[in-house]
Each structure stands twice: as structure tokens, then as C-alpha cells.
C-alpha positions in Angstrom: 22.3 -25.0 2.8 19.3 -26.9 1.4 17.4 -26.0 4.5 18.3 -22.4 4.2 17.3 -22.3 0.6 13.9 -23.8 1.3 13.4 -21.3 4.2 14.3 -18.4 1.9 11.9 -19.6 -0.9 9.1 -20.0 1.7 9.7 -16.5 3.0 9.6 -15.1 -0.5 6.4 -16.9 -1.2 4.8 -15.7 2.1 5.8 -12.1 1.1 4.5 -12.5 -2.5 1.2 -13.9 -1.2 0.8 -11.1 1.4 1.8 -8.5 -1.3 -0.7 -9.8 -3.8 -3.3 -9.6 -0.9 -2.5 -5.9 -0.4 -2.7 -5.2 -4.1 -6.3 -6.5 -4.1 -7.0 -4.4 -1.1 -5.7 -1.3 -3.0 -8.3 -1.8 -5.7 -11.0 -1.7 -3.2 -9.4 1.3 -1.4 -8.9 3.4 -4.6 -12.4 2.6 -5.8 -14.0 3.8 -2.5 -11.8 7.0 -2.4 -12.4 7.8 -6.1 -16.2 8.1 -5.2 -15.4 11.0 -2.9 -14.6 12.9 -6.2 -17.5 11.7 -8.1 -20.3 11.6 -5.6 -19.8 12.6 -2.0 -23.1 10.8 -0.9 -21.9 7.5 -2.4 -18.6 7.9 -0.5 -20.4 8.6 2.7 -22.5 5.5 2.2 -19.7 3.2 1.3 -17.4 4.6 4.2 -20.1 4.2 6.7 -20.7 0.6 5.7 -17.0 -0.2 5.8 -16.8 1.6 9.2 -19.7 -0.2 11.0 -20.2 -3.5 9.1 -19.0 -6.2 11.8 -17.6 -8.6 9.1 -15.3 -5.7 7.8 -14.5 -4.5 11.3 -13.8 -7.6 13.1 -12.8 -10.0 10.3 -11.4 -8.2 7.2 -9.7 -5.3 9.1 -7.6 -7.7 11.4 -6.7 -9.7 8.3 -5.6 -6.5 6.5 -3.5 -5.4 9.5 -1.9 -8.8 9.6 -1.2 -8.8 5.9 0.7 -5.4 6.2 2.7 -6.7 9.1 3.6 -10.0 7.5 4.6 -8.4 4.2 6.8 -5.8 5.7 8.4 -8.1 8.3 9.2 -10.7 5.6 10.7 -8.0 3.4 12.9 -6.7 6.2 14.0 -10.4 7.1 14.7 -11.3 3.5 16.8 -8.1 3.1 18.8 -8.9 6.3 19.3 -12.5 5.0 20.4 -11.3 1.6 23.0 -9.0 3.1 24.4 -11.8 5.3 24.5 -14.1 2.3 26.9 -11.8 0.4 30.3 -13.1 1.5 32.1 -10.8 -0.9 31.0 -7.3 -1.4 32.0 -5.3 -4.6 34.1 -2.3 -4.1 32.4 -0.6 -7.0 28.9 -1.3 -8.1 28.0 -1.2 -11.7 24.7 0.6 -11.1 21.9 0.0 -13.6 24.0 -2.4 -15.5 23.5 -4.9 -12.9 19.9 -4.4 -11.8 17.4 -1.5 -11.9 17.5 1.0 -9.1 14.0 0.0 -8.0 14.8 -3.7 -7.7 18.0 -2.8 -5.6 16.2 -0.6 -3.2 12.9 -2.2 -2.6 13.6 -2.1 1.2 13.9 1.7 0.9 10.7 2.3 -0.9 9.0 -0.3 1.3 10.2 1.3 4.5 9.0 4.9 3.2 5.6 3.3 2.3 5.4 1.8 5.7 6.1 5.1 7.3 3.3 6.6 5.1 0.9 3.9 6.2 1.7 5.0 9.8 0.5 8.5 8.9 -2.5 7.2 7.1 -3.5 5.0 10.0 -3.0 8.1 12.2 -5.2 10.2 10.0 -8.0 7.8 9.4 -8.0 4.5 11.4 -7.0 6.1 14.7 -9.5 8.9 14.2 -12.2 6.3 13.7 -11.3 4.3 16.8 -11.3 7.6 18.9 -14.6 8.7 17.3 -16.4 5.4 17.8 -14.9 3.8 21.0 -13.1 6.5 23.0 -15.7 9.4 22.5 -18.5 7.0 21.8 -20.1 9.4 19.4 -23.5 8.3 17.7 -23.3 7.1 14.2 -23.3 9.9 11.6 -23.3 8.5 8.0 -22.7 11.9 6.5 -19.4 12.9 8.2 -16.9 10.9 6.0 -16.6 13.3 3.1 -16.0 16.4 5.1 -13.5 14.6 7.4 -11.6 13.4 4.3 -11.5 16.8 2.5 -10.3 18.4 5.8 -7.3 16.1 5.9 -5.9 17.3 2.6 -6.4 21.1 3.4 -2.7 21.4 4.7 -0.2 21.6 1.9 2.4 19.6 3.8 0.0 16.6 4.3 -0.9 16.7 0.6 2.8 16.8 -0.6 3.5 13.8 1.8 0.7 11.8 0.3 1.8 12.6 -3.2 5.5 11.7 -2.6 4.4 8.4 -0.8 2.2 7.4 -3.8 5.1 8.0 -6.1 7.3 5.7 -4.1 4.4 3.2 -3.8 4.3 3.2 -7.6 8.1 2.4 -7.7 7.6 -0.3 -5.2 4.7 -1.8 -7.1 6.7 -1.5 -10.5 9.1 -4.2 -9.3 7.3 -6.0 -6.4 4.0 -6.8 -8.2 5.7 -8.6 -11.1 8.2 -10.2 -8.7 5.4 -11.6 -6.6 4.4 -14.0 -9.6 8.0 -15.0 -10.2 8.4 -15.8 -6.4 5.6 -18.3 -6.7 7.1 -19.9 -9.8 4.7 -18.6 -12.5 6.9 -18.4 -15.6 5.0 -19.3 -18.7 3.6 -17.8 -21.9 1.4 -15.5 -19.8 4.4 -13.9 -18.0 4.8 -11.1 -20.6 1.2 -10.2 -20.1 1.3 -10.4 -16.4 4.3 -8.1 -16.4 2.5 -5.5 -18.6 -0.6 -5.6 -16.4 1.5 -5.2 -13.2 3.4 -2.3 -14.6 0.1 -0.6 -15.8 -1.4 -1.1 -12.3 1.8 0.3 -10.6 1.2 3.6 -12.6 -2.4 3.9 -12.8 -3.5 3.1 -9.2 -1.0 5.5 -7.5 -1.9 8.1 -10.0 -5.6 7.9 -9.0 -4.7 8.3 -5.3 -2.4 11.3 -6.2 -5.4 12.8 -8.2 -7.8 12.4 -5.2 -5.3 14.0 -2.8 -4.8 17.1 -5.1 -8.4 17.3 -6.0 -9.5 17.7 -2.3 -6.6 20.0 -1.6 -7.6 22.2 -4.4 -11.3 21.9 -3.7 -11.8 22.6 0.0 -15.2 22.6 1.7 -16.2 26.3 2.4 -18.4 27.1 5.2 
């Protein structure tokens, strides 16, 4: 039992660290995306740098993909482990009196976010791989803004993005703060950390939603 406990703690720490890494990436991602609303030229410049810089492409990008895989695999493993550990299941669940809905359904919000990441990779990452390596097109530093706006032209894709960011907000609401708890951080700063994580969980997804709606409502006219 001691060995199992240690294994469970180690898995939670790994999931927490990978989650914090992805939270940091979201800051970079939302910052770059927000420039598409403020300055298309700046967005093109930053996107071109991220798309062709060898450090980003061959070091940071594989680390990011690994972080996504580790985080979600650990989440699924821990969920399975927790279900097996429940020797007695309650006939009637007390609902929110026991725990908030978000904390009880992290696996659901996480899997939806994972499905959304699949769509996001298809829309942008796979397109980049095809553009650069399959079609072997020449570099075009001015193409990114138009390609991004075009993705949000269909209402169905915009709706999917908005719903996904709402669920990301719910996932972050509990998961971000829990990451610090999983690493044993419980001191006088815990209240401030909790407030910051909840503010982050609201503001960052809202910015992503704003960007998606802005580009849907402001298409490029030819």
C-alpha cells in the first residue's frame, strides 16, 4: 500500500508539473494570438518566427507535444486508479455537498479539451506541416493572418472553439490550483495562489473566445 501511495503521489506531481508547463505555454499562445486583433503585421512576424525558428520547431515543439501527452495520459491513469480504489460505491451521491462539479468531472472536461486540441492541431499544426514539408512551399511571412481569419469563417468551427474554451476555463478553475496542492505547496501564499489561478482560468479563455469571435465577425473581404 505504501508503494501504491508513493506511485500515486508521483503521478500526481508529474501531472501537476506538466499542467503548469502547459499553463505557461497558454500565456505565450494567447499573447501571440491577441496580436492578430491588434496588429496583423506583428502577428505575421511572430507566427513566422515561431514557424521557422529551429529552436522552436525542433526543441520547444516536441517538448510541448510531450507535455500534452504526459498530462493527459497521467490524468487518465489517475482516474482509472481512483475508480479501482473505490471499494465501496455510494448508491446516492450527495452532489455539490461532497465536492464541486468541476473537481468531480476533471476527466470529462480534460477529454473534451483533448478532443479540441485534436481539432486545433488539424487546423493549424497539420496545415503547417503540409505547407512546409509536403507541398514544400517557399516561405511567406505574410500568410498567417489571412489563414487564421479564414479558419474562423464557418460558424460551426467558431462555436466549437468557444465551447472548448469554456470547458478549458472549467478545467483550469480546479486543475491550476490543484497543481500547487499536488506539489505540497500549502502555506500563507496559498490563498493568493488560489485567487490568481482562478483569475487566470477566467481571463485567458475569455481572451481566446474574444479572438475567435472577433475574426468570425470581421472576415477578410476580397
